[in-house]
N, CA, C and O of each residue as an XYZ file, in Angstrom:
704
protein
N     -80.520    -19.104    -51.365
C     -79.571    -18.786    -50.373
C     -79.941    -19.545    -49.124
O     -81.109    -19.655    -48.749
N     -78.936    -20.049    -48.510
C     -79.161    -20.867    -47.335
C     -79.324    -19.921    -46.166
O     -78.611    -18.931    -46.002
N     -80.258    -20.269    -45.406
C     -80.527    -19.434    -44.246
C     -79.653    -19.905    -43.083
O     -79.743    -21.059    -42.663
N     -78.811    -19.015    -42.567
C     -77.899    -19.343    -41.460
C     -78.488    -18.705    -40.207
O     -78.979    -17.576    -40.219
N     -78.420    -19.454    -39.161
C     -78.947    -18.940    -37.900
C     -78.074    -17.782    -37.416
O     -76.875    -17.733    -37.690
N     -78.676    -16.888    -36.719
C     -78.011    -15.682    -36.238
C     -76.888    -15.999    -35.241
O     -75.906    -15.260    -35.161
N     -77.021    -17.030    -34.526
C     -76.026    -17.334    -33.491
C     -74.682    -17.753    -34.085
O     -73.660    -17.593    -33.418
N     -74.636    -18.283    -35.310
C     -73.388    -18.749    -35.921
C     -72.449    -17.568    -36.198
O     -71.288    -17.630    -35.791
N     -72.891    -16.493    -36.870
C     -71.959    -15.391    -37.081
C     -71.565    -14.703    -35.768
O     -70.442    -14.227    -35.607
N     -72.531    -14.666    -34.831
C     -72.199    -14.066    -33.540
C     -71.151    -14.900    -32.807
O     -70.206    -14.351    -32.239
N     -71.309    -16.192    -32.817
C     -70.335    -17.075    -32.168
C     -68.987    -16.957    -32.857
O     -67.952    -16.935    -32.191
N     -68.984    -16.880    -34.202
C     -67.724    -16.721    -34.938
C     -67.040    -15.417    -34.563
O     -65.829    -15.377    -34.348
N     -67.818    -14.362    -34.486
C     -67.254    -13.066    -34.116
C     -66.686    -13.071    -32.712
O     -65.594    -12.557    -32.467
N     -67.455    -13.672    -31.771
C     -66.987    -13.744    -30.383
C     -65.707    -14.568    -30.305
O     -64.755    -14.179    -29.628
N     -65.684    -15.719    -31.004
C     -64.472    -16.553    -31.003
C     -63.291    -15.803    -31.630
O     -62.163    -15.921    -31.151
N     -63.533    -15.052    -32.671
C     -62.467    -14.271    -33.309
C     -61.909    -13.215    -32.371
O     -60.696    -13.042    -32.251
N     -62.829    -12.506    -31.703
C     -62.395    -11.476    -30.749
C     -61.643    -12.113    -29.591
O     -60.599    -11.614    -29.172
N     -62.180    -13.229    -29.070
C     -61.502    -13.918    -27.964
C     -60.127    -14.428    -28.404
O     -59.172    -14.348    -27.631
N     -60.012    -14.936    -29.598
C     -58.721    -15.403    -30.119
C     -57.723    -14.272    -30.237
O     -56.552    -14.415    -29.883
N     -58.208    -13.131    -30.747
C     -57.321    -11.976    -30.871
C     -56.856    -11.503    -29.500
O     -55.678    -11.207    -29.301
N     -57.796    -11.435    -28.552
C     -57.432    -11.017    -27.194
C     -56.488    -12.020    -26.536
O     -55.512    -11.630    -25.897
N     -56.780    -13.311    -26.694
C     -55.921    -14.339    -26.101
C     -54.533    -14.311    -26.732
O     -53.532    -14.449    -26.029
N     -54.464    -14.136    -28.038
C     -53.167    -14.056    -28.718
C     -52.358    -12.871    -28.236
O     -51.155    -12.977    -28.001
N     -53.035    -11.733    -28.090
C     -52.357    -10.534    -27.589
C     -51.872    -10.748    -26.156
O     -50.745    -10.386    -25.820
N     -52.716    -11.332    -25.320
C     -52.348    -11.579    -23.921
C     -51.169    -12.540    -23.836
O     -50.238    -12.317    -23.061
N     -51.205    -13.611    -24.633
C     -50.091    -14.569    -24.625
C     -48.802    -13.923    -25.131
O     -47.727    -14.165    -24.583
N     -48.909    -13.104    -26.172
C     -47.723    -12.425    -26.698
C     -47.147    -11.461    -25.655
O     -45.931    -11.384    -25.484
N     -48.026    -10.724    -24.956
C     -47.556     -9.805    -23.915
C     -46.921    -10.561    -22.751
O     -45.899    -10.145    -22.205
N     -47.536    -11.663    -22.388
C     -46.990    -12.467    -21.288
C     -45.616    -13.008    -21.658
O     -44.689    -12.961    -20.849
N     -45.484    -13.511    -22.853
C     -44.203    -14.032    -23.322
C     -43.154    -12.914    -23.362
O     -42.015    -13.111    -22.938
N     -43.541    -11.755    -23.867
C     -42.613    -10.622    -23.928
C     -42.210    -10.174    -22.526
O     -41.050     -9.839    -22.288
N     -43.173    -10.168    -21.592
C     -42.882     -9.769    -20.215
C     -41.883    -10.735    -19.573
O     -40.948    -10.302    -18.900
N     -42.080    -12.054    -19.780
C     -41.137    -13.038    -19.223
C     -39.750    -12.880    -19.845
O     -38.738    -12.946    -19.147
N     -39.709    -12.673    -21.150
C     -38.434    -12.490    -21.838
C     -37.737    -11.232    -21.307
O     -36.530    -11.241    -21.065
N     -38.504    -10.154    -21.130
C     -37.953     -8.899    -20.608
C     -37.471     -9.069    -19.162
O     -36.418     -8.546    -18.797
N     -38.230     -9.794    -18.345
C     -37.817    -10.050    -16.959
C     -36.506    -10.824    -16.913
O     -35.634    -10.522    -16.098
N     -36.363    -11.820    -17.782
C     -35.111    -12.592    -17.832
C     -33.947    -11.708    -18.274
O     -32.845    -11.796    -17.733
N     -34.207    -10.852    -19.268
C     -33.158     -9.955    -19.751
C     -32.729     -8.985    -18.643
O     -31.534     -8.762    -18.451
N     -33.686     -8.409    -17.916
C     -33.365     -7.496    -16.824
C     -32.622     -8.214    -15.702
O     -31.698     -7.656    -15.109
N     -33.019     -9.435    -15.412
C     -32.318    -10.207    -14.372
C     -30.871    -10.449    -14.787
O     -29.962    -10.337    -13.965
N     -30.652    -10.784    -16.075
C     -29.296    -10.987    -16.583
C     -28.491     -9.693    -16.496
O     -27.327     -9.707    -16.097
N     -29.113     -8.579    -16.868
C     -28.411     -7.291    -16.802
C     -28.080     -6.900    -15.365
O     -26.994     -6.387    -15.094
N     -29.010     -7.141    -14.445
C     -28.735     -6.851    -13.027
C     -27.577     -7.704    -12.522
O     -26.716     -7.224    -11.784
N     -27.562     -8.970    -12.922
C     -26.470     -9.852    -12.507
C     -25.144     -9.364    -13.079
O     -24.138     -9.325    -12.372
N     -25.140     -8.990    -14.365
C     -23.917     -8.472    -14.979
C     -23.492     -7.153    -14.333
O     -22.301     -6.914    -14.137
N     -24.460     -6.298    -14.003
C     -24.133     -5.049    -13.314
C     -23.536     -5.323    -11.939
O     -22.605     -4.639    -11.513
N     -24.070     -6.323    -11.249
C     -23.518     -6.695     -9.945
C     -22.084     -7.177    -10.065
O     -21.229     -6.809     -9.259
N     -21.819     -8.005    -11.075
C     -20.456     -8.504    -11.302
C     -19.539     -7.341    -11.675
O     -18.420     -7.244    -11.172
N     -20.013     -6.457    -12.558
C     -19.221     -5.302    -12.980
C     -18.932     -4.389    -11.789
O     -17.806     -3.921    -11.623
N     -19.947     -4.136    -10.961
C     -19.766     -3.288     -9.784
C     -18.746     -3.905     -8.833
O     -17.884     -3.200     -8.309
N     -18.836     -5.208     -8.607
C     -17.893     -5.888     -7.707
C     -16.469     -5.795     -8.256
O     -15.522     -5.560     -7.505
N     -16.325     -5.982     -9.566
C     -15.007     -5.889    -10.194
C     -14.451     -4.473    -10.047
O     -13.278     -4.297     -9.718
N     -15.293     -3.462    -10.289
C     -14.848     -2.072    -10.145
C     -14.514     -1.744     -8.695
O     -13.559     -1.012     -8.433
N     -15.285     -2.273     -7.754
C     -15.019     -2.043     -6.332
C     -13.664     -2.636     -5.945
O     -12.879     -2.006     -5.237
N     -13.403     -3.856     -6.420
C     -12.113     -4.485     -6.130
C     -10.968     -3.714     -6.779
O      -9.894     -3.585     -6.192
N     -11.193     -3.203     -7.982
C     -10.160     -2.425     -8.660
C      -9.876     -1.125     -7.907
O      -8.717     -0.738     -7.757
N     -10.927     -0.448     -7.432
C     -10.721      0.777     -6.630
C      -9.959      0.452     -5.347
O      -9.069      1.201     -4.945
N     -10.305     -0.651     -4.714
C      -9.608     -1.048     -3.486
C      -8.140     -1.352     -3.783
O      -7.253     -0.970     -3.020
N      -7.892     -2.044     -4.898
C      -6.515     -2.355     -5.285
C      -5.741     -1.060     -5.540
O      -4.584     -0.943     -5.136
N      -6.368     -0.091     -6.205
C      -5.706      1.191     -6.460
C      -5.404      1.918     -5.154
O      -4.320      2.479     -4.987
N      -6.361      1.909     -4.232
C      -6.132      2.563     -2.935
C      -4.996      1.887     -2.183
O      -4.148      2.557     -1.594
N      -4.980      0.563     -2.204
C      -3.898     -0.164     -1.535
C      -2.563      0.158     -2.176
O      -1.581      0.406     -1.476
N      -2.516      0.157     -3.498
C      -1.267      0.457     -4.195
C      -0.795      1.865     -3.854
O       0.384      2.076     -3.573
N      -1.714      2.831     -3.878
C      -1.342      4.202     -3.496
C      -0.813      4.243     -2.062
O       0.179      4.914     -1.778
N      -1.477      3.527     -1.169
C      -1.034      3.475      0.226
C       0.353      2.856      0.322
O       1.214      3.377      1.031
N       0.581      1.748     -0.384
C       1.875      1.076     -0.312
C       2.988      1.970     -0.860
O       4.097      1.980     -0.325
N       2.700      2.712     -1.914
C       3.700      3.645     -2.445
C       3.979      4.744     -1.417
O       5.135      5.096     -1.185
N       2.925      5.283     -0.803
C       3.115      6.311      0.233
C       3.929      5.772      1.406
O       4.799      6.467      1.932
N       3.650      4.536      1.817
C       4.407      3.933      2.921
C       5.868      3.723      2.531
O       6.769      3.960      3.335
N       6.101      3.278      1.300
C       7.481      3.075      0.841
C       8.231      4.407      0.801
O       9.393      4.479      1.203
N       7.567      5.463      0.316
C       8.200      6.784      0.296
C       8.480      7.279      1.713
O       9.539      7.846      1.982
N       7.532      7.061      2.606
C       7.704      7.463      4.002
C       8.900      6.733      4.612
O       9.749      7.348      5.257
N       8.960      5.417      4.404
C      10.059      4.619      4.959
C      11.398      5.051      4.359
O      12.407      5.108      5.062
N      11.404      5.356      3.057
C      12.644      5.790      2.419
C      13.095      7.140      2.965
O      14.288      7.358      3.177
N      12.156      8.037      3.192
C      12.488      9.341      3.781
C      13.086      9.157      5.172
O      14.076      9.798      5.525
N      12.477      8.280      5.950
C      13.003      8.015      7.294
C      14.384      7.367      7.217
O      15.246      7.649      8.050
N      14.602      6.503      6.227
C      15.921      5.878      6.049
C      16.967      6.949      5.740
O      18.068      6.918      6.290
N      16.628      7.891      4.869
C      17.568      8.967      4.528
C      17.860      9.845      5.738
O      19.009     10.214      5.980
N      16.832     10.176      6.487
C      17.031     10.991      7.689
C      17.865     10.253      8.725
O      18.719     10.843      9.387
N      17.609      8.969      8.858
C      18.365      8.171      9.818
C      19.832      8.093      9.409
O      20.722      8.197     10.253
N      20.080      7.911      8.124
C      21.457      7.859      7.637
C      22.173      9.177      7.928
O      23.314      9.181      8.390
N      21.497     10.294      7.658
C      22.109     11.602      7.930
C      22.309     11.820      9.426
O      23.290     12.442      9.834
N      21.393     11.317     10.245
C      21.481     11.524     11.694
C      22.544     10.648     12.340
O      22.981     10.937     13.454
N      22.968      9.586     11.669
C      23.972      8.690     12.252
C      25.351      8.873     11.635
O      26.308      8.231     12.067
N      25.466      9.734     10.637
C      26.752      9.943      9.973
C      27.353     11.256     10.460
O      26.906     12.336     10.073
N      28.368     11.150     11.311
C      28.960     12.361     11.872
C      29.701     13.172     10.820
O      29.983     14.351     11.033
N      30.018     12.557      9.694
C      30.743     13.262      8.643
C      29.814     13.747      7.531
O      30.267     14.181      6.472
N      28.527     13.667      7.785
C      27.550     14.105      6.787
C      27.699     15.590      6.540
O      27.931     16.362      7.471
N      27.568     15.989      5.292
C      27.690     17.409      4.956
C      26.414     18.170      5.300
O      26.418     19.399      5.362
N      25.333     17.448      5.520
C      24.070     18.103      5.878
C      24.015     18.282      7.385
O      24.402     17.398      8.149
N      23.528     19.444      7.795
C      23.286     19.644      9.222
C      21.967     18.957      9.548
O      20.952     19.181      8.888
N      22.001     18.136     10.554
C      20.802     17.391     10.914
C      20.452     17.715     12.344
O      21.238     17.493     13.265
N      19.261     18.242     12.512
C      18.748     18.445     13.857
C      18.041     17.171     14.257
O      18.253     16.122     13.649
N      17.212     17.251     15.265
C      16.449     16.058     15.620
C      15.681     15.569     14.391
O      15.135     16.381     13.644
N      15.634     14.293     14.180
C      14.951     13.799     12.981
C      13.512     14.306     12.944
O      12.774     14.215     13.926
N      13.146     14.827     11.816
C      11.781     15.310     11.660
C      10.899     14.134     11.268
O      10.419     14.036     10.138
N      10.706     13.271     12.208
C       9.883     12.103     11.925
C       8.451     12.573     11.740
O       7.855     13.166     12.640
N       7.916     12.307     10.581
C       6.553     12.747     10.291
C       5.577     12.086     11.243
O       5.764     10.950     11.678
N       4.535     12.834     11.550
C       3.496     12.244     12.390
C       2.758     11.227     11.539
O       2.178     11.595     10.517
N       2.761      9.983     11.920
C       2.252      8.925     11.041
C       0.746      8.682     11.105
O       0.262      7.717     10.513
N      -0.007      9.527     11.806
C      -1.443      9.256     11.961
C      -2.198      9.223     10.637
O      -3.107      8.411     10.461
N      -1.831     10.093      9.714
C      -2.541     10.120      8.434
C      -2.373      8.789      7.708
O      -3.339      8.235      7.182
N      -1.163      8.287      7.684
C      -0.928      6.989      7.043
C      -1.510      5.852      7.869
O      -2.002      4.871      7.313
N      -1.458      5.975      9.190
C      -1.953      4.898     10.054
C      -3.434      4.638      9.828
O      -3.872      3.488      9.847
N      -4.200      5.687      9.617
C      -5.639      5.503      9.370
C      -5.864      4.717      8.086
O      -6.714      3.828      8.040
N      -5.107      5.042      7.048
C      -5.248      4.312      5.782
C      -4.732      2.884      5.909
O      -5.274      1.969      5.290
N      -3.680      2.690      6.713
C      -3.165      1.334      6.936
C      -4.239      0.467      7.578
O      -4.439     -0.681      7.181
N      -4.927      1.019      8.568
C      -5.985      0.256      9.244
C      -7.109     -0.106      8.287
O      -7.703     -1.177      8.410
N      -7.411      0.773      7.333
C      -8.514      0.526      6.406
C      -8.153     -0.421      5.266
O      -8.946     -1.294      4.913
N      -6.970     -0.260      4.690
C      -6.680     -0.927      3.424
C      -5.551     -1.950      3.450
O      -5.536     -2.854      2.615
N      -4.622     -1.841      4.365
C      -3.402     -2.643      4.280
C      -3.632     -4.099      4.658
O      -4.516     -4.436      5.445
N      -2.806     -4.941      4.069
C      -2.799     -6.356      4.425
C      -2.284     -6.493      5.860
O      -1.550     -5.627      6.336
N      -2.659     -7.567      6.549
C      -2.256     -7.721      7.962
C      -0.743     -7.643      8.192
O      -0.302     -7.035      9.168
N       0.059     -8.251      7.305
C       1.510     -8.214      7.524
C       2.051     -6.794      7.366
O       2.999     -6.416      8.055
N       1.460     -6.002      6.469
C       1.883     -4.604      6.320
C       1.480     -3.815      7.563
O       2.236     -2.964      8.032
N       0.308     -4.091      8.089
C      -0.150     -3.413      9.312
C       0.809     -3.709     10.465
O       1.162     -2.806     11.224
N       1.229     -4.959     10.600
C       2.176     -5.331     11.671
C       3.510     -4.609     11.494
O       4.069     -4.088     12.458
N       4.019     -4.580     10.256
C       5.301     -3.922      9.992
C       5.183     -2.414     10.221
O       6.129     -1.784     10.694
N       4.032     -1.838      9.889
C       3.811     -0.406     10.123
C       3.857     -0.101     11.617
O       4.478      0.875     12.037
N       3.201     -0.933     12.413
C       3.192     -0.746     13.865
C       4.618     -0.814     14.411
O       5.000     -0.010     15.261
N       5.401     -1.773     13.924
C       6.796     -1.903     14.365
C       7.617     -0.686     13.943
O       8.466     -0.217     14.701
N       7.368     -0.175     12.740
C       8.095      0.999     12.254
C       7.782      2.228     13.107
O       8.690      2.973     13.475
N       6.520      2.441     13.418
C       6.129      3.594     14.240
C       6.743      3.479     15.633
O       7.225      4.467     16.189
N       6.724      2.284     16.187
C       7.321      2.072     17.509
C       8.822      2.383     17.465
O       9.347      3.031     18.371
N       9.506      1.928     16.426
C      10.944      2.184     16.298
C      11.217      3.678     16.098
O      12.196      4.208     16.623
N      10.355      4.352     15.343
C      10.520      5.797     15.159
C      10.384      6.530     16.486
O      11.126      7.475     16.754
N       9.448      6.103     17.308
C       9.284      6.718     18.629
C      10.527      6.504     19.488
O      10.935      7.401     20.225
N      11.124      5.331     19.396
C      12.341      5.060     20.185
C      13.509      5.921     19.712
O      14.295      6.405     20.526
N      13.623      6.111     18.399
C      14.694      6.976     17.886
C      14.449      8.413     18.329
O      15.378      9.113     18.731
N      13.210      8.842     18.256
C      12.878     10.201     18.703
C      13.268     10.375     20.171
O      13.844     11.398     20.541
N      12.959      9.384     21.006
C      13.324      9.461     22.419
C      14.846      9.473     22.565
O      15.392     10.266     23.332
N      15.526      8.597     21.831
C      16.992      8.540     21.925
C      17.607      9.865     21.489
O      18.613     10.297     22.051
N      17.013     10.506     20.501
C      17.548     11.781     20.020
C      17.360     12.877     21.065
O      18.269     13.671     21.308
N      16.201     12.918     21.671
C      15.892     14.007     22.596
C      16.370     13.739     24.016
O      16.768     14.665     24.723
N      16.333     12.490     24.433
C      16.603     12.168     25.828
C      17.860     11.329     26.031
O      18.432     11.307     27.121
N      18.273     10.655     24.998
C      19.372      9.704     25.152
C      20.732     10.376     25.143
O      20.837     11.600     25.221
N      21.765      9.564     25.048
C      23.146     10.023     25.067
C      23.559     10.397     23.649
O      23.779      9.519     22.814
N      23.665     11.685     23.375
C      24.048     12.147     22.040
C      25.551     12.343     21.964
O      26.204     12.729     22.934
N      26.068     12.068     20.796
C      27.462     12.394     20.514
C      27.455     13.847     20.033
O      26.649     14.213     19.178
N      28.330     14.658     20.567
C      28.340     16.062     20.162
C      29.676     16.400     19.527
O      30.735     15.957     19.971
N      29.594     17.173     18.506
C      30.799     17.752     17.927
C      30.520     19.231     17.719
O      29.426     19.723     17.998
N      31.510     19.911     17.235
C      31.366     21.335     17.030
C      30.291     21.659     16.006
O      29.565     22.643     16.148
N      30.192     20.834     14.984
C      29.347     21.161     13.841
C      28.019     20.414     13.801
O      27.069     20.912     13.196
N      27.917     19.272     14.405
C      26.677     18.500     14.272
C      26.498     17.571     15.455
O      27.455     17.183     16.126
N      25.285     17.238     15.682
C      24.962     16.201     16.663
C      24.429     15.015     15.872
O      23.711     15.194     14.888
N      24.773     13.826     16.292
C      24.316     12.641     15.569
C      24.074     11.523     16.549
O      24.538     11.552     17.689
N      23.357     10.565     16.092
C      23.133      9.357     16.881
C      24.180      8.331     16.499
O      24.593      8.248     15.342
N      24.601      7.558     17.467
C      25.540      6.477     17.200
C      24.830      5.427     16.350
O      23.710      5.023     16.665
N      25.476      4.987     15.279
C      24.817      4.008     14.392
C      24.631      2.648     15.061
O      23.894      1.805     14.549
N      25.291      2.423     16.203
C      25.096      1.173     16.952
C      24.037      1.312     18.037
O      23.765      0.354     18.761
N      23.446      2.475     18.158
C      22.396      2.704     19.147
C      21.269      1.696     18.898
O      20.836      1.537     17.757
N      20.785      1.013     19.941
C      19.723      0.008     19.743
C      18.479      0.565     19.052
O      17.842     -0.139     18.269
N      18.129      1.811     19.331
C      16.957      2.410     18.675
C      17.205      2.592     17.180
O      16.307      2.377     16.365
N      18.425      2.987     16.824
C      18.781      3.168     15.417
C      18.773      1.824     14.699
O      18.254      1.708     13.589
N      19.349      0.812     15.337
C      19.369     -0.532     14.743
C      17.944     -1.043     14.556
O      17.617     -1.632     13.526
N      17.105     -0.814     15.555
C      15.712     -1.270     15.465
C      14.970     -0.555     14.334
O      14.226     -1.186     13.584
N      15.172      0.763     14.210
C      14.498      1.508     13.144
C      14.995      1.061     11.776
O      14.202      0.906     10.848
N      16.284      0.858     11.648
C      16.839      0.393     10.377
C      16.237     -0.961      9.994
O      15.868     -1.177      8.839
N      16.140     -1.865     10.963
C      15.542     -3.184     10.713
C      14.051     -3.046     10.375
O      13.549     -3.726      9.481
N      13.350     -2.166     11.093
C      11.914     -1.968     10.843
C      11.670     -1.416      9.441
O      10.703     -1.796      8.781
N      12.540     -0.527      8.989
C      12.407      0.024      7.630
C      12.617     -1.080      6.602
O      11.847     -1.195      5.648
N      13.664     -1.898      6.792
C      13.906     -3.013      5.860
C      12.733     -3.988      5.840
O      12.316     -4.443      4.775
N      12.204     -4.306      7.018
C      11.067     -5.230      7.086
C       9.822     -4.617      6.456
O       9.023     -5.332      5.852
N       9.648     -3.303      6.588
C       8.507     -2.632      5.950
C       8.625     -2.735      4.437
O       7.648     -3.044      3.755
N       9.819     -2.477      3.910
C      10.006     -2.604      2.463
C       9.729     -4.033      1.996
O       9.096     -4.229      0.959
N      10.192     -5.023      2.741
C       9.943     -6.426      2.375
C       8.453     -6.754      2.411
O       7.937     -7.412      1.508
N       7.770     -6.299      3.449
C       6.324     -6.557      3.557
C       5.567     -5.873      2.426
O       4.609     -6.432      1.893
N       5.988     -4.668      2.058
C       5.330     -3.964      0.959
C       5.541     -4.689     -0.363
O       4.610     -4.818     -1.158
N       6.769     -5.164     -0.603
C       7.022     -5.927     -1.832
C       6.157     -7.175     -1.886
O       5.555     -7.475     -2.917
N       6.095     -7.899     -0.779
C       5.286     -9.124     -0.736
C       3.807     -8.810     -0.960
O       3.121     -9.535     -1.680
N       3.319     -7.739     -0.350
C       1.904     -7.379     -0.500
C       1.593     -6.958     -1.930
O       0.538     -7.305     -2.461
N       2.490     -6.223     -2.552
C       2.268     -5.808     -3.941
C       2.331     -7.013     -4.864
O       1.555     -7.097     -5.816
N       3.244     -7.954     -4.602
C       3.310     -9.173     -5.420
C       2.034     -9.990     -5.291
O       1.584    -10.586     -6.269
N       1.443    -10.029     -4.098
C       0.177    -10.747     -3.903
C      -0.951    -10.098     -4.684
O      -1.829    -10.788     -5.201
N      -0.933     -8.768     -4.772
C      -1.992     -8.044     -5.481
C      -1.935     -8.308     -6.979
O      -2.962     -8.305     -7.658
N      -0.728     -8.535     -7.492
C      -0.570     -8.685     -8.950
C      -1.107     -9.978     -9.464
O      -1.043    -10.240    -10.665
């Protein structure tokens, strides 16, 4: 039997242990880098998904606001029509123009600039009609009081309502 020096098996064992440790360390390092890349990709996708969802929520809020504004304008159009028609079968007192502050706050937050401008014009025209109704020259009959359909405040409100509807249509078309 050949006599082998003691240092050879010890060196082999040490090299084997070092190889196993180095292999494990390299495998862990590779796995850690792969995992870091995967997490970075997922974070990026989550960021894109979050941004898409945020834009969708904003679009929904804007759409809800635009529908509310259109309903508000239509209600005011109906009230204005009844208030200017002396032969209307409905008794119309002073127009119950809704206080627009609730909608105005949402307009400031979500609406497109042209809708905001049209909203401001509509509110201003509503205030003028309210003044004309309470302070201006009313036509009186036995059964109803009405505003003259040629009254400048009435004409302005009618135009403001039409412009609001046009601005809302344009804004909704832009969103689509």
